[in-house]
N, C-alpha and C positions, 0 to 999 in steps of 0.2 A: 477399558480406555487405554491402558498402557500398551496393549498389543496393537491397537489402532495407531498410536503414536509411533511405534517402531516401524510399522508398515509405511506410514506416511513419510517418515524421515528418509526412508530408502528411496521413495519416489522423488522427494525434494533433492536428494543428493544426485540422482540420475539426471534430473532436468537442469540443474545448475543455478547459478545466481542471477543470470539474465535470461528471461523468457522472450523468445521470438514469436510474436503473434502472427497468425495468417492474415493475408490481405483480402481474402475472398469470403470472410465471415464477419458477421456483426459482432463488434467488441463492446462488452458492457463493463464499465468500470464502477466499482462499488467502494464507497468510502468506509471510514471506521464503522464497525458494527458494535464493538464494546459491550459484549454480553447481551445484545438485543437479538435474541434468537428469532423472534418474530420477524424482524426485518430481514435477516438472512434467509429465512424460509420463504418469505414473499419474493425475494430476488430469485431464488432457485425455482420457485413455482412459475414465475412469469417469464424467465429468460433462459433457463437451462433447457434448451431444445435444439434440434438440428439447425446448423448454420450459425450458431452463436458460440462465442467464448466469453467466459466471465473472469474478470480480474479483480480480486479483492485486495485493497490497498493496505491491509494491516490493521492492527489493534482489534483483536477479536475478543479479548478478555479485559476484566476490570471495569469498574464504573457501573455497568448494567446489571440487571437482575439475574442473568443466567449465563455466566461466562463458560462454565463447563459444557452446558447444553449447546451453546453457540459454537464452541470449538469442536465439539463432537460432530455436530451437523456438518460443518464445513470440511472436516477431515474425511468424513464418510463420503461427501460429495466429491472430494478430490480423488479418493481411491476408486470410486465408481466411474468417474469421468476424468481421468488424468490428463487428457488432451483438450478438455473443454473448460475445466475449473482450475484457476491459478490463484494461489494464496501468497501474497507478498509479505515481507516482514515489516512490522511496525515497531515502535519503541517498546510497546507492551509485550512483545514477544522476545525482548532482549534480556530477559532475566539472567541468562547465562553470563552476561557481561558484568552486570552490577545491579544491586537492588535499586528500586526507585519507588516513588509514591505519586499518586495512589496506586495500590497494588492489592486490593482486597482479595482478588482471586488467588494470587500467589501466596498471600499470607494464610489463606485457608487450607493450603496443602501441607501435609507433613513433609519433613525434609527429604525423604527418599523420593516422594512424588514430585516435589519441586525440581529436584535434579533431573528426573526422567523427562518431565515436561520441557524443562529448559533446554536440555541437550537435543531433544527431538526438534523443537522449534528453531534451534540455532541453524538448522539446515534450510530454512525457508529461503526462497529467492529474494533478491533485493529490488529488482526492477523488471519491467516488461517493455519491449520495444515493438511498435507497430510500424510497418514499412512505409506508411504514408507520412511518417515523420513525427510520431507521437511517442513520448516517453512517459511511463507511468511508474510511480514509486510513492513512498509514504510521506516524505518530508521535503528535503531540499536536494539539490543536485550535488553529485560528487565531483571533485576537482580531478577529472581524468581527461586524457587526450583523445581517447576513442572509446566507443561503446564496449568493446571487448574487454577493456580493463575492469569493468564491473565484475566480471567472472572471478577476478583475483582479489577482490576487496575482502579483507580479513575482519572477522567479528571483533568489535571493540576499537578498530582503527579510526583515524580521523574521517575518512570517507564513509565508513559505516555510520558514524555519528551524524554526518551530513544527511545521509539518506533517511535514517530512522528518527532522528531528533530535530532536524533542521527546520527553521521557520524562515519566512520571507517578510520583508518590509519594503514598501514602495519609496525608497530613499536612494539618493546617489551613492555610489561607492560599492565596494565589495563586501565589507563587513559592517553589520549594524548592531553588534553587541551579543552578549551571552546572558540570557535571562533564565535563571534557575536551571542551568544545565542545558538550555535549548539554544544552540548556536543560530544566530539570525543573520541573513545575508541580504544584500541590497541589489539594486537594479543592474549595476555594472557586472557583478558576478553572474547574475542570471543570464544576461545576454551573451556574455563571453562563452559560458559553458554551452548554452543552447546552440549558438552558432558553431562552436567547435565540434559538436556532436551531429550537426545537421538536423536539429530538431525544430519543428514548427510549433509544437504545443507540449506543455507539461500538464499531466493530470495527477493530482495528489490530494492528501487529506490532512490529518494530524493537527491542524491549526484552526480551532473552532471559531475564532473571531477574525480570521482573515477575510478580506473581500472575496467574493466568488471569483472575480477575474482580477488579475494583476498584470503588470508589465505589457501594456498594449494588447491585452486579451490573449496573451500566449501562455498564461499560467491559470489553471482552473483548480479550485479547491472545493471538494465535495464531502458530504457526510451522509451516512446511511444508518445512523443510530439515533434513538430517542434519548440516549444517556446525557446529552448536553443540555436538554431543555430549551425549547424555542428554536432549535435547529431543524429545518425540514429534512426529512429523510429523502435523499436524492441519489440517483445513479446517472452516469453520463454514457451516452451511446454513440458509437462511431460505426456507421453503416458502410458496406463495401462501395456503394455508389457515391458516397460523399467525397467531395474534393476538399482536402484539408488545407486551410490557410492559417488558421489560428484556433484557439480553444473554443471560440464561439460556434465553430462548425460542428461541435458535438451537441447532440440533443440531450437536454436535461429532463429527466422523468422523475416525478415524485412517486413514492411507493407508500 
């Protein structure tokens, strides 16, 4: 596994913090899988085929029954198909910044392995951009002037916390509070950043009790793990022939 981590980290470094998705392929967005290896395998079996790219939105470990198996499966898929499978960073891949809870996977590792896993996953990309005007990431939007600034976001910075830990609330204003280390943002912040970046839709995960659609249907929250209980395992699909107006133009598929 440690050799696999080293090889994957090198690919992550080469591809950068912002993934640019192709316009002529079907894009499949996958929410938190959280140790649900079965869900990840189902996604790969159904959607990893010619003409498709897969974007996993982070949180591959903790909570679920097989974190190591899930992470291994996804890293192997990434190395076998580096231009088709993209793994973004979630807060549960941010162990290199600071400990958090729940973290059953991380606590199960001896210190040397903790460090190796953490340093490898620290190179994961933070966001993916689709030229139709769709941004995909784990949590909330970074406060940047243009997309290219995402490439320079530093691990542990404020904008890194926005992306990996940020929540949304359908309330006026920019700031809606900080709950147990999860910064929460309101409607005004969402629209300002989306318009600044020229984005029509945001696809994200991270927040299990958020409404599926927020902010005039421009924000879509999906989950692809059984770890939360009662949350349907769902992926979101954007096809080349789809004209994107908002997040409802993506097809939601249960797996």
